[in-house]
C-alpha positions as CSV (number, residue, x, y, z in Angstrom):
1,X,50.2,172.7,-74.7
2,X,52.6,175.7,-73.4
3,X,53.4,178.7,-75.5
4,X,56.2,180.7,-75.6
5,X,55.7,184.4,-75.2
6,X,57.9,187.6,-74.2
7,X,58.4,188.2,-70.6
8,X,56.8,191.5,-70.2
9,X,53.2,189.9,-71.7
10,X,53.1,188.1,-68.8
11,X,54.7,190.4,-65.9
12,X,55.5,194.0,-65.2
13,X,58.7,195.1,-65.1
14,X,59.8,198.0,-62.4
15,X,56.2,198.6,-61.7
16,X,56.9,200.3,-58.3
17,X,59.7,202.4,-57.2
18,X,60.5,205.2,-54.6
19,X,60.5,208.5,-56.1
20,X,62.4,211.4,-55.0
21,X,59.2,212.4,-52.5
22,X,59.0,209.4,-50.8
23,X,59.0,209.8,-47.3
24,X,63.0,210.8,-45.7
25,X,61.6,208.5,-42.4
26,X,60.7,205.6,-44.9
27,X,62.2,202.1,-43.4
28,X,63.6,199.5,-45.6
29,X,65.9,196.5,-46.4
30,X,68.5,197.7,-49.4
31,X,69.7,194.7,-51.4
32,X,72.7,195.3,-54.1
33,X,74.2,193.9,-56.2
34,X,76.5,191.8,-54.0
35,X,74.1,190.6,-52.2
36,X,72.1,188.2,-54.6
37,X,74.0,185.1,-56.7
38,X,72.3,182.8,-58.5
39,X,69.3,182.0,-56.6
40,X,70.3,182.9,-53.7
41,X,69.4,186.4,-51.2
42,X,71.5,187.4,-48.5
43,X,69.6,190.1,-46.5
44,X,70.8,193.1,-45.0
45,X,71.1,193.0,-41.0
46,X,69.0,196.6,-40.5
47,X,66.9,198.5,-42.4
48,X,67.9,201.6,-43.4
49,X,65.6,205.2,-44.2
50,X,65.5,206.6,-47.0
51,X,67.3,209.7,-46.1
52,X,70.6,207.8,-46.1
53,X,70.0,205.4,-48.7
54,X,72.1,205.4,-51.9
55,X,70.5,207.1,-54.8
56,X,70.2,203.8,-56.7
57,X,67.9,202.4,-54.2
58,X,65.0,202.7,-55.6
59,X,63.1,199.4,-56.8
60,X,60.3,198.0,-54.9
61,X,59.5,194.1,-54.8
62,X,57.2,192.0,-53.0
63,X,56.8,188.2,-51.9
64,X,57.2,186.4,-54.9
65,X,58.9,188.8,-57.6
66,X,61.9,188.1,-59.3
67,X,64.9,190.0,-59.5
68,X,67.5,190.3,-62.3
69,X,70.4,191.7,-62.4
70,X,71.3,193.9,-65.3
71,X,74.8,194.9,-64.7
72,X,77.6,192.4,-64.5
73,X,75.2,190.1,-65.8
74,X,77.8,187.2,-66.1
75,X,77.5,187.2,-62.5
76,X,74.1,185.2,-63.5
77,X,72.2,187.1,-60.0
78,X,68.6,185.6,-60.5
79,X,66.4,185.3,-57.1
80,X,63.1,184.8,-56.2
81,X,61.9,187.9,-53.6
82,X,61.0,186.4,-49.9
83,X,58.6,187.4,-47.4
84,X,60.0,190.0,-45.1
85,X,58.6,192.6,-42.6
86,X,60.4,195.3,-43.9
87,X,59.4,196.8,-47.4
88,X,62.3,195.4,-49.6
89,X,64.3,197.4,-52.3
90,X,66.8,196.8,-54.4
91,X,69.3,198.7,-56.6
92,X,68.6,200.1,-60.2
93,X,70.7,197.0,-61.1
94,X,68.2,195.1,-60.9
95,X,64.9,194.8,-62.9
96,X,61.9,193.9,-60.5
97,X,59.8,191.2,-62.7
98,X,56.2,191.2,-61.7
99,X,54.2,188.0,-62.5
100,X,51.0,188.3,-63.8
101,X,49.3,185.9,-61.4
102,X,46.2,184.7,-63.3
103,X,48.9,183.2,-65.8
104,X,51.8,182.7,-64.4
105,X,52.6,180.7,-60.8
106,X,55.4,183.2,-59.6
107,X,57.4,180.5,-58.3
108,X,57.7,178.7,-61.7
109,X,58.7,182.0,-63.3
110,X,61.4,182.5,-60.5
111,X,62.9,178.7,-61.7
112,X,62.1,179.7,-65.4
113,X,64.6,183.2,-64.9
114,X,67.2,181.4,-63.8
115,X,67.0,178.4,-66.2
116,X,70.4,178.4,-68.9
117,X,68.7,179.5,-71.8
118,X,67.2,182.9,-70.2
119,X,70.2,183.9,-68.1
120,X,72.1,182.9,-71.4
121,X,70.0,185.4,-73.6
122,X,70.6,187.8,-71.1
123,X,74.7,187.7,-71.2
124,X,74.5,187.5,-74.7
125,X,72.1,191.1,-75.1
126,X,74.2,192.8,-72.7
127,X,76.8,195.3,-73.9
128,X,80.4,196.4,-72.4
129,X,83.3,194.3,-71.8
130,X,84.5,195.0,-68.3
131,X,81.3,195.8,-67.3
132,X,78.2,194.0,-69.5
133,X,75.0,195.4,-68.5
134,X,71.3,195.7,-70.3
135,X,68.1,197.0,-69.4
136,X,64.9,196.0,-68.1
137,X,63.1,196.8,-71.6
138,X,65.8,194.3,-73.1
139,X,64.4,191.7,-70.5
140,X,61.4,192.4,-70.8
141,X,61.4,191.1,-75.0
142,X,62.9,187.9,-74.4
143,X,60.6,184.7,-74.6
144,X,59.9,182.4,-71.8
145,X,57.9,179.4,-71.6
146,X,54.5,179.2,-70.2
147,X,52.3,176.4,-69.7
148,X,49.5,176.1,-67.8
149,X,49.2,176.8,-64.2
150,X,49.0,173.0,-63.0
151,X,52.2,172.2,-64.9
152,X,53.5,175.3,-63.8
153,X,52.9,174.4,-60.2
154,X,54.4,171.0,-60.9
155,X,57.4,171.8,-62.7
156,X,58.0,174.2,-59.2
157,X,57.1,171.5,-56.7
158,X,59.5,169.4,-58.3
159,X,62.6,171.9,-58.4
160,X,61.4,173.3,-55.1
161,X,62.6,169.5,-54.1
162,X,64.9,168.1,-55.9
163,X,67.6,171.1,-56.0
164,X,67.4,171.2,-52.5
165,X,68.0,167.3,-52.1
166,X,71.3,169.0,-54.3
167,X,71.9,172.3,-52.4
168,X,72.1,169.9,-48.8
169,X,75.0,167.6,-50.9
170,X,76.8,170.8,-52.3
171,X,76.4,172.6,-48.2
172,X,78.5,169.4,-46.8
173,X,81.1,169.6,-49.3
174,X,81.8,173.3,-48.0
175,X,81.4,171.7,-45.4
176,X,84.7,169.3,-45.6
177,X,86.2,171.4,-47.7
178,X,86.5,173.9,-45.5
179,X,87.4,171.5,-42.3
180,X,90.6,170.3,-45.0
181,X,91.8,173.5,-44.9
182,X,90.8,173.6,-40.9
183,X,93.3,170.7,-40.8
184,X,95.6,171.9,-43.1
185,X,96.1,175.0,-41.2
186,X,96.5,173.4,-38.1
187,X,99.6,171.4,-39.6
188,X,101.3,174.6,-40.9
189,X,100.5,175.9,-37.2
190,X,102.7,173.2,-36.0
191,X,105.8,173.9,-38.7
192,X,107.1,177.1,-37.1
193,X,107.1,178.9,-33.9
194,X,107.9,182.5,-33.7
195,X,109.1,183.6,-30.5
196,X,111.1,187.0,-28.5
197,X,113.1,183.9,-27.4
198,X,113.8,182.3,-30.4
199,X,116.7,182.9,-32.7
200,X,116.7,185.9,-35.4
201,X,116.5,184.8,-38.6
202,X,120.1,186.5,-39.7
203,X,121.7,183.4,-38.0
204,X,119.8,181.3,-40.0
205,X,120.4,181.8,-43.3
206,X,123.6,183.3,-45.1
207,X,122.7,185.9,-48.3
208,X,124.1,184.6,-51.3
209,X,125.4,187.2,-54.1
210,X,127.0,185.6,-57.0
211,X,126.2,187.0,-60.2
212,X,125.8,185.0,-63.6
213,X,128.8,186.7,-65.4
214,X,129.0,184.1,-68.3
215,X,127.4,181.6,-66.9
216,X,123.6,183.1,-67.6
217,X,123.2,181.7,-70.8
218,X,123.8,178.3,-68.9
219,X,121.8,178.4,-66.4
220,X,117.8,178.7,-66.6
221,X,116.2,181.8,-65.6
222,X,113.8,181.0,-62.4
223,X,110.5,183.2,-62.0
224,X,109.0,183.2,-58.1
225,X,105.5,183.2,-57.0
226,X,103.2,183.2,-54.1
227,X,101.5,179.8,-55.8
228,X,104.1,177.7,-56.1
229,X,107.4,178.6,-55.3
230,X,110.4,178.8,-57.2
231,X,110.0,177.0,-60.8
232,X,111.4,177.5,-64.4
233,X,110.8,180.5,-66.0
234,X,109.7,178.7,-69.1
235,X,107.6,176.5,-67.2
236,X,105.1,178.6,-66.1
237,X,105.0,181.7,-69.0
238,X,106.0,182.7,-72.4
239,X,107.0,185.8,-71.7
240,X,111.0,186.3,-72.4
241,X,112.7,189.3,-69.9
242,X,113.5,192.2,-71.0
243,X,117.0,192.3,-71.2
244,X,118.8,190.6,-73.5
245,X,122.0,190.2,-71.1
246,X,121.5,189.1,-67.9
247,X,125.0,188.9,-66.7
248,X,123.9,190.9,-63.3
249,X,121.3,188.1,-63.0
250,X,122.5,186.3,-58.7
251,X,123.3,182.3,-59.0
252,X,120.7,180.6,-57.6
253,X,121.7,176.8,-55.9
254,X,119.9,173.8,-55.6
255,X,117.8,174.3,-52.1
256,X,118.8,177.4,-51.7
257,X,115.8,179.9,-51.0
258,X,114.9,183.1,-53.1
259,X,112.5,185.4,-52.0
260,X,111.0,188.0,-54.1
261,X,111.5,191.1,-52.0
262,X,108.9,193.6,-53.3
263,X,106.1,190.9,-52.8
264,X,107.7,188.9,-49.5
265,X,104.8,189.7,-47.5
266,X,102.6,188.0,-49.6
267,X,104.2,184.8,-50.0
268,X,106.4,185.1,-53.0
269,X,109.5,182.9,-52.0
270,X,110.7,179.4,-52.3
271,X,113.3,176.4,-51.9
272,X,114.3,176.1,-56.2
273,X,114.8,172.4,-56.8
274,X,117.4,173.3,-59.2
275,X,120.2,175.8,-60.1
276,X,119.7,179.1,-62.2
277,X,119.4,182.3,-62.3
278,X,117.2,185.2,-60.8
279,X,116.2,188.9,-60.6
280,X,119.0,191.0,-59.0
281,X,117.1,192.5,-56.9
282,X,115.7,189.4,-55.3
283,X,117.3,187.6,-52.4
284,X,118.9,184.6,-52.4
285,X,119.7,182.8,-49.4
286,X,121.5,179.4,-48.1
287,X,120.2,178.0,-44.6
288,X,123.2,177.5,-42.1
289,X,124.5,173.8,-41.4
290,X,121.8,173.3,-38.2
291,X,119.2,174.5,-40.5
292,X,117.2,172.4,-43.4
293,X,116.6,174.5,-46.9
294,X,112.8,172.6,-47.2
295,X,111.5,173.1,-43.5
296,X,113.4,177.1,-43.6
297,X,111.5,177.6,-46.5
298,X,108.0,175.9,-45.9
299,X,108.2,178.2,-42.3
300,X,108.5,181.3,-44.4
301,X,105.5,180.5,-46.2
302,X,103.1,180.0,-43.0
303,X,101.1,182.9,-42.2
304,X,102.7,183.5,-39.7
305,X,106.1,184.5,-40.7
306,X,104.4,186.5,-44.4
307,X,102.9,188.7,-41.5
308,X,106.3,189.6,-40.1
309,X,107.7,190.5,-43.1
310,X,104.7,192.4,-44.1
311,X,105.0,194.5,-40.6
312,X,108.6,195.3,-41.8
313,X,107.8,196.4,-45.3
314,X,109.5,199.4,-46.6
315,X,108.2,201.8,-49.1
316,X,105.3,204.9,-49.8
317,X,102.0,204.5,-48.1
318,X,100.6,201.4,-45.9
319,X,101.2,197.7,-46.0
320,X,97.8,197.3,-44.0
321,X,96.3,199.1,-46.4
322,X,97.9,197.8,-49.5
323,X,98.6,200.8,-51.0
324,X,103.2,200.9,-50.4
325,X,104.5,202.0,-54.2
326,X,107.5,199.6,-54.3
327,X,107.6,197.7,-51.1
328,X,110.5,195.8,-50.0
329,X,111.6,193.7,-47.4
330,X,115.6,194.0,-47.3
331,X,118.1,191.5,-45.5
332,X,118.3,193.5,-42.1
333,X,115.1,194.0,-41.5
334,X,114.4,189.9,-42.2
335,X,116.6,189.1,-40.1
336,X,115.2,190.8,-37.1
337,X,112.2,188.4,-37.4
338,X,113.0,185.7,-34.2
339,X,111.3,182.1,-34.2
340,X,112.3,179.0,-32.4
341,X,114.1,176.4,-34.0
342,X,113.9,172.5,-33.4
343,X,116.4,169.8,-34.2
344,X,116.6,169.1,-37.1
345,X,115.2,165.7,-37.2
346,X,112.5,167.4,-35.6
347,X,112.6,170.0,-38.7
348,X,112.1,166.8,-40.8
349,X,109.5,165.0,-39.2
350,X,107.5,168.7,-39.0
351,X,108.3,169.1,-42.7
352,X,107.5,165.6,-44.0
353,X,104.0,166.1,-41.5
354,X,103.4,168.8,-43.8
355,X,104.1,167.6,-47.2
356,X,101.9,164.5,-46.5
357,X,99.1,166.9,-45.4
358,X,99.2,169.5,-48.1
359,X,99.5,166.2,-50.6
360,X,96.5,164.4,-48.9
361,X,94.5,168.2,-48.9
362,X,95.2,168.5,-52.5
363,X,93.7,165.2,-53.6
364,X,91.0,165.5,-51.3
365,X,90.0,168.9,-52.6
366,X,90.5,168.1,-55.9
367,X,87.0,165.4,-55.6
368,X,85.4,168.3,-53.5
369,X,86.0,171.2,-56.3
370,X,85.3,168.1,-59.0
371,X,82.2,166.8,-57.2
372,X,80.7,170.4,-56.0
373,X,81.2,171.5,-59.9
374,X,79.3,168.4,-61.1
375,X,76.4,168.6,-58.5
376,X,75.9,172.1,-60.2
377,X,75.9,171.3,-63.9
378,X,73.5,168.7,-62.1
379,X,71.2,171.4,-60.4
380,X,71.5,173.6,-63.9
381,X,70.7,170.9,-66.2
382,X,67.6,169.9,-64.1
383,X,66.3,173.6,-63.9
384,X,66.6,173.8,-67.3
385,X,65.0,170.6,-68.3
386,X,62.1,171.5,-66.1
387,X,60.8,174.8,-67.4
388,X,62.0,174.0,-71.1
389,X,59.6,171.1,-70.6
390,X,61.9,168.6,-72.0
391,X,61.3,166.6,-68.5
392,X,58.0,165.3,-67.6
393,X,58.2,166.0,-64.2
394,X,54.8,164.0,-63.3
395,X,56.0,161.4,-64.6
396,X,59.4,161.8,-62.6
397,X,57.5,162.3,-59.4
398,X,56.0,159.3,-60.1
399,X,58.9,157.3,-60.0
400,X,60.8,159.0,-57.6
């Protein structure tokens, strides 16, 4: 038998706090909202003194307590408080839940408060759109299932064991994804070499400035993105251009390279697969006879080339600090970038190698993401089933 009871009746919430009269030299580990996830906690490397700590460093917690974020509740930040040498102090954005240890097994309560049904309730009682929040008092009114202590221990032991297995698999998926991305970066690094002794970019392309005129109604409007390069605009958005007459737009031929001058330093460029028109503010570049446009466009999207463009952005502010207003790269500045140009055959080989690697990486990363999502869903379902009593953990343990 088990009962549903309000959390505040089986625990105390925010029982210990640091007051304004605390010792200024008191040292502790301060934990803010960004350090807590669902079942995770990143402890700070160094302690801080009360006299220099943020004013929101107030919630004292001890090992076995559970912290529940009361702000940005969509992040589902709930975790157990570990044992530490220095005292732990959490932000006032948390509710520190200290269980009544005569009635509640601490690790069981942590799992109970990580279950989907509890966290969903916290989200539902939060108010605010961009910064949803609730109160410790409201969290205390949420009902929790409190079975006998021996059942609580069995559930906690079961979830400790089974989620550890899932977490190991999740860590392996993360490592695999990192390895795939590192390999892809290696392929991209081999695509282009920037060199002081290389060829200036201006000798590899011709700037094309042909206006659409009456042809604008026949040619599709193209979009240039950081993520997908150049595509038809109607394939990526339903928004129509503001101007009713696009006759002043630039004509793009299949194979031309289009550069969004305002976002080039972020990688907004690509090779057009079709004829079309683009904003008159964009650069339209046509590769010289000794250069493959597919290789050149791919080379321009590498981190090295993008970094060179970022250094040449002109506008008000700083590109490095991300404060440039009306940033642009002009054709003259772009033209001064030097890069080593391999033979046409080598360009083709490097481009094909990159395309194959990207295709293979995309398939692998999709599989990794799919398995990761499935493992996370399995983990969440297991926790919820165990703490709600839908899963008999004693039978499961015997079967295992």
